[in-house]
C-alpha positions in Angstrom: 16.9 0.3 -32.8 19.4 -1.4 -30.6 21.8 1.6 -30.7 18.9 3.9 -30.0 17.8 1.8 -27.0 21.4 1.7 -25.7 21.7 5.5 -26.0 18.5 5.9 -24.1 19.7 3.7 -21.3 23.0 5.6 -21.1 21.1 8.9 -21.1 18.8 7.8 -18.2 21.8 6.3 -16.3 23.8 9.5 -16.7 20.8 11.5 -15.4 20.7 9.3 -12.3 24.4 9.6 -11.7 24.5 13.4 -12.2 21.5 13.8 -9.9 23.2 11.8 -7.2 26.4 13.9 -7.7 24.4 17.1 -7.4 22.7 15.9 -4.2 26.0 14.7 -2.7 28.5 17.3 -3.8 26.6 20.2 -5.3 25.6 21.2 -8.8 28.0 21.2 -11.6 27.0 23.2 -14.7 29.3 21.3 -17.0 27.8 18.0 -16.0 24.3 19.2 -16.7 25.5 20.8 -20.0 27.0 17.4 -21.0 23.8 15.6 -20.1 21.7 18.0 -22.1 24.0 17.4 -25.1 23.8 13.6 -24.6 20.0 13.9 -24.4 19.8 15.9 -27.6 22.0 13.4 -29.4 19.6 10.6 -28.2 16.6 12.6 -29.3 18.2 13.1 -32.7 18.8 9.3 -33.0 15.1 8.6 -32.1 13.9 11.2 -34.6 16.0 9.9 -37.4 15.8 6.1 -36.9 14.1 4.1 -39.7 10.9 2.3 -39.1 
């Protein structure tokens, strides 16, 4: 659960950073794509964790 919580924190932190980047400098499709991949990995970890 510790690894899952860490991934969740990183995912939320990345969302905040990418949103700030988008507001300041404009949207970057690659950043949003990377965040979606990170989010899917996190969801996969949540779905497959034991207990």
